[in-house]
Backbone as a chain_set.jsonl record, in Angstrom:
{"seq": "XXXXXXXXXXXXXXXXXXXXXXXXXXXXXXXXXXXXXXXXXXXXXXXXXXXXXXXXXXXXXXXXXXXXXXXXXXXXXXXXXXXXXXXX", "coords": {"N": [[14.035, -18.749, 6.092], [14.96, -16.721, 4.27], [12.838, -16.134, 2.939], [11.304, -14.549, 4.725], [12.968, -12.441, 5.014], [12.312, -11.318, 2.513], [11.85, -9.332, -0.391], [9.112, -9.246, -0.887], [7.775, -9.897, 1.276], [8.283, -8.281, 2.992], [7.117, -5.844, 1.749], [4.509, -6.914, 1.869], [3.979, -6.69, 4.492], [4.079, -3.876, 4.878], [1.76, -3.061, 3.726], [-0.188, -4.772, 5.094], [0.366, -2.858, 7.695], [-0.642, -0.458, 6.576], [-3.071, -0.989, 6.128], [-4.129, -1.559, 8.931], [-3.798, 0.932, 10.019], [-5.219, 2.823, 8.453], [-7.697, 1.558, 9.17], [-7.622, 2.506, 11.883], [-8.042, 4.975, 11.653], [-10.741, 6.021, 11.758], [-11.605, 8.621, 11.452], [-10.806, 9.482, 9.072], [-12.677, 9.11, 7.327], [-12.921, 6.884, 5.712], [-13.979, 4.691, 3.712], [-16.205, 1.554, 3.746], [-15.85, 0.163, 1.438], [-13.426, 0.753, 0.467], [-11.796, -0.017, 2.56], [-12.336, -2.817, 2.148], [-11.374, -3.119, -0.516], [-8.498, -2.954, 0.013], [-8.019, -5.074, 1.616], [-8.429, -7.077, -0.038], [-6.314, -6.962, -1.734], [-3.741, -7.428, -0.232], [-1.727, -9.064, -0.722], [1.184, -8.982, -2.357], [1.845, -8.468, -5.699], [3.539, -9.609, -8.934], [2.972, -7.674, -10.667], [2.391, -5.442, -9.077], [5.115, -4.805, -8.102], [6.24, -4.104, -10.541], [4.516, -1.667, -11.107], [5.482, -0.155, -8.77], [8.136, 0.167, -9.286], [8.075, 1.77, -11.386], [6.719, 3.973, -10.35], [8.55, 4.775, -8.554], [10.629, 5.84, -9.903], [9.464, 8.107, -10.582], [8.877, 9.273, -8.136], [11.052, 9.108, -6.504], [11.253, 7.816, -4.121], [11.108, 4.79, -2.113], [8.966, 3.851, -0.6], [6.733, 5.523, -0.837], [6.452, 5.053, -3.239], [5.333, 2.564, -3.469], [3.039, 3.022, -1.706], [1.742, 4.442, -3.609], [1.581, 2.297, -5.738], [0.044, 0.536, -4.372], [-2.303, 1.854, -4.114], [-3.304, 1.894, -6.599], [-4.255, -0.746, -7.072], [-6.157, -0.416, -5.23], [-8.264, 1.453, -5.612], [-10.396, 2.85, -4.24], [-9.152, 3.541, -1.806], [-7.023, 4.914, -2.272], [-6.854, 7.877, -2.328], [-7.057, 8.187, 0.601], [-4.9, 6.564, 1.508], [-2.742, 8.031, 0.225], [-3.013, 10.691, 1.253], [-2.86, 10.525, 4.051], [-0.261, 9.75, 4.022], [1.461, 7.449, 5.264], [4.263, 6.622, 5.424], [6.863, 6.949, 6.497]], "CA": [[14.715, -17.431, 6.515], [15.089, -15.825, 3.229], [11.54, -15.702, 2.81], [10.765, -13.761, 5.684], [13.29, -11.062, 4.733], [12.398, -10.876, 1.07], [11.117, -7.851, -0.829], [7.652, -9.51, -1.035], [7.375, -10.137, 2.513], [8.619, -6.649, 3.414], [5.969, -4.946, 1.214], [3.316, -7.3, 2.551], [4.092, -6.147, 6.123], [3.892, -2.582, 4.713], [0.384, -3.179, 3.223], [-0.888, -4.853, 6.502], [0.409, -1.775, 8.224], [-1.405, 0.665, 5.998], [-4.719, -1.412, 6.284], [-4.24, -1.356, 10.008], [-3.594, 2.501, 10.325], [-6.587, 3.421, 7.814], [-8.92, 1.142, 9.874], [-7.769, 3.002, 13.167], [-8.157, 6.347, 11.757], [-12.168, 6.21, 11.063], [-11.83, 10.046, 11.235], [-10.384, 9.985, 7.471], [-13.847, 8.847, 6.614], [-12.587, 5.831, 4.949], [-15.411, 3.855, 3.22], [-16.178, -0.046, 3.69], [-15.468, -0.324, 0.123], [-11.903, 1.107, 0.598], [-11.172, -1.332, 3.321], [-12.153, -4.162, 1.412], [-10.282, -3.357, -1.58], [-7.065, -2.986, 0.612], [-7.901, -6.472, 2.198], [-8.306, -8.147, -1.162], [-4.821, -6.632, -2.347], [-2.642, -7.47, 0.682], [-0.712, -9.844, -1.426], [1.964, -8.166, -3.341], [2.1, -9.338, -7.121], [4.696, -9.271, -9.673], [2.594, -6.414, -11.235], [2.577, -4.426, -8.199], [6.567, -4.501, -8.012], [6.3, -3.238, -11.806], [4.085, -0.502, -10.868], [6.194, 0.285, -7.779], [9.466, 0.515, -9.992], [7.659, 2.971, -12.477], [6.421, 5.178, -9.431], [9.796, 5.011, -7.695], [11.243, 6.577, -11.014], [8.902, 9.386, -10.612], [8.535, 9.956, -6.678], [12.467, 8.955, -5.911], [11.003, 7.409, -2.545], [10.675, 3.44, -2.41], [7.687, 3.498, 0.208], [5.928, 6.189, -1.373], [6.145, 4.346, -4.462], [4.73, 1.424, -2.988], [1.881, 3.64, -1.568], [0.939, 4.694, -4.74], [1.26, 1.111, -6.394], [-1.147, -0.239, -3.644], [-3.536, 2.868, -4.564], [-3.626, 1.682, -8.178], [-5.054, -1.868, -7.023], [-7.236, -0.271, -4.189], [-8.359, 2.918, -5.935], [-11.162, 3.557, -3.556], [-8.383, 3.627, -0.516], [-5.869, 5.547, -2.869], [-6.623, 9.163, -1.669], [-6.831, 8.101, 2.117], [-3.423, 6.364, 1.823], [-1.632, 9.185, 0.055], [-3.28, 11.83, 2.226], [-2.122, 10.014, 5.3], [1.227, 9.161, 3.883], [1.945, 6.625, 6.313], [5.452, 6.323, 4.843], [8.333, 6.852, 7.146]], "C": [[14.724, -16.325, 5.288], [13.771, -15.12, 2.638], [11.082, -14.392, 3.444], [11.426, -12.318, 5.651], [13.45, -10.556, 3.45], [11.62, -9.737, 0.958], [9.773, -8.182, -0.505], [7.106, -9.586, 0.388], [7.408, -8.739, 3.245], [7.205, -5.599, 2.848], [4.639, -5.518, 1.527], [3.128, -6.674, 4.001], [3.667, -4.601, 5.84], [2.186, -2.443, 4.357], [-0.684, -3.424, 4.488], [-0.963, -3.575, 7.511], [-0.454, -0.585, 7.852], [-2.728, 0.342, 6.389], [-4.944, -1.124, 7.792], [-4.558, 0.437, 10.421], [-4.817, 3.102, 9.671], [-7.523, 3.083, 8.689], [-8.932, 1.652, 11.195], [-8.137, 4.447, 12.996], [-9.75, 6.418, 10.91], [-12.185, 8.103, 10.906], [-11.533, 10.584, 9.78], [-11.55, 9.512, 6.747], [-13.599, 7.79, 5.638], [-13.813, 4.849, 4.642], [-15.122, 2.181, 3.428], [-15.609, -0.445, 2.531], [-14.116, -0.266, -0.108], [-11.324, -0.079, 1.391], [-11.137, -2.567, 2.691], [-11.285, -4.326, 0.324], [-8.908, -3.462, -0.924], [-7.135, -4.491, 1.059], [-7.68, -7.388, 1.125], [-6.863, -8.068, -1.772], [-3.93, -6.597, -1.457], [-1.444, -7.947, -0.083], [-0.119, -8.993, -2.386], [2.205, -9.063, -4.471], [3.415, -8.781, -7.804], [4.323, -7.945, -10.339], [2.651, -5.394, -10.532], [3.905, -4.003, -8.173], [6.745, -3.645, -9.58], [5.65, -1.848, -11.638], [4.783, 0.398, -9.833], [7.479, 0.778, -8.429], [8.969, 1.864, -10.757], [7.421, 4.044, -11.414], [7.686, 5.788, -8.782], [10.662, 5.849, -8.656], [10.655, 8.164, -10.858], [9.057, 10.161, -9.118], [10.116, 9.938, -6.14], [12.143, 8.544, -4.134], [10.314, 6.028, -2.489], [9.126, 3.495, -1.546], [6.713, 4.233, -0.425], [5.293, 5.761, -2.681], [5.076, 3.1, -4.359], [3.134, 1.589, -2.262], [1.097, 3.669, -2.637], [0.362, 3.348, -5.813], [0.141, 0.354, -5.589], [-2.467, 0.63, -3.941], [-4.074, 2.445, -5.89], [-4.518, 0.435, -8.282], [-6.101, -1.736, -6.157], [-7.602, 1.101, -4.347], [-9.413, 3.502, -5.101], [-10.406, 4.125, -2.184], [-7.201, 4.457, -0.921], [-5.745, 7.099, -2.268], [-6.342, 9.012, -0.182], [-5.188, 7.62, 2.31], [-2.375, 7.295, 1.466], [-1.813, 10.259, 0.937], [-2.574, 11.553, 3.61], [-0.768, 9.731, 5.372], [1.999, 8.655, 5.13], [3.371, 5.973, 5.739], [6.639, 6.235, 5.64], [8.178, 7.334, 8.242]], "O": [[14.481, -15.138, 5.509], [13.639, -14.025, 2.092], [10.61, -13.416, 2.86], [10.873, -11.289, 6.038], [14.276, -9.713, 3.102], [10.912, -9.22, 1.823], [9.193, -7.367, 0.211], [5.921, -9.305, 0.566], [6.525, -8.302, 3.984], [6.533, -4.823, 3.527], [3.655, -4.779, 1.487], [2.058, -6.237, 4.425], [2.874, -4.112, 6.645], [1.539, -1.557, 4.915], [-1.62, -2.704, 4.835], [-2.011, -3.24, 8.062], [-0.921, 0.175, 8.701], [-3.481, 1.168, 6.905], [-5.94, -0.442, 8.036], [-5.513, 0.884, 11.057], [-5.462, 3.904, 10.347], [-8.258, 3.969, 9.127], [-9.949, 1.457, 11.86], [-8.497, 5.123, 13.959], [-9.894, 6.776, 9.741], [-12.95, 8.63, 10.098], [-11.845, 11.69, 9.339], [-11.464, 9.492, 5.519], [-14.231, 7.926, 4.591], [-14.476, 4.347, 5.55], [-14.014, 1.665, 3.287], [-14.85, -1.413, 2.558], [-13.574, -1.117, -0.813], [-10.545, -0.921, 0.945], [-10.149, -3.3, 2.652], [-10.581, -5.316, 0.125], [-8.141, -4.22, -1.517], [-6.125, -5.139, 0.787], [-6.911, -8.345, 1.225], [-6.328, -9.066, -2.256], [-3.086, -5.723, -1.656], [-0.362, -7.36, -0.098], [-0.797, -8.33, -3.171], [2.667, -10.197, -4.341], [4.132, -7.855, -7.424], [5.215, -7.131, -10.578], [2.932, -4.329, -11.083], [4.044, -2.781, -8.218], [7.389, -2.597, -9.624], [6.29, -0.881, -12.051], [4.704, 1.618, -9.971], [7.88, 1.88, -8.055], [9.582, 2.922, -10.62], [7.993, 5.111, -11.639], [7.851, 6.981, -8.53], [11.466, 6.602, -8.107], [11.332, 9.182, -11.002], [9.299, 11.36, -8.981], [10.4, 10.808, -5.317], [12.773, 8.979, -3.17], [9.114, 5.957, -2.756], [8.162, 3.053, -2.171], [5.678, 3.601, -0.637], [4.159, 5.957, -3.117], [4.171, 2.855, -5.156], [2.273, 0.71, -2.219], [0.005, 3.11, -2.734], [-0.7, 3.277, -6.432], [-0.618, -0.407, -6.19], [-3.573, 0.091, -3.991], [-5.245, 2.665, -6.202], [-5.353, 0.318, -9.179], [-6.964, -2.612, -6.102], [-7.367, 1.921, -3.46], [-9.455, 4.731, -5.152], [-10.932, 5.023, -1.527], [-6.375, 4.741, -0.053], [-4.681, 7.498, -1.795], [-5.424, 9.678, 0.296], [-4.402, 8.175, 3.078], [-1.337, 7.441, 2.111], [-0.81, 10.791, 1.413], [-1.808, 12.358, 4.139], [-0.138, 9.508, 6.406], [2.863, 9.229, 5.793], [3.442, 4.747, 5.66], [7.436, 5.338, 5.366], [9.128, 7.417, 9.019]]}, "num_chains": 1, "name": "protein.A"}
């Protein structure tokens, strides 16, 4: 049960949601490369958490910090993720 409500699980669900949203919004002109990068980086790593912590100090918004952290590991999708701001 603790794993289900862990930080890692929550952020994995965010990434799955963002991938789904981007896939549904073909009008954003997302490339196949961008979708593949997102799929390859769905699992949240310790480095992703470090990146998100640094981003949160700048942005003061936890979800947007994780959007930018995801964009760091999936650069082809970064602009689309940030532009759509599927944050809140």
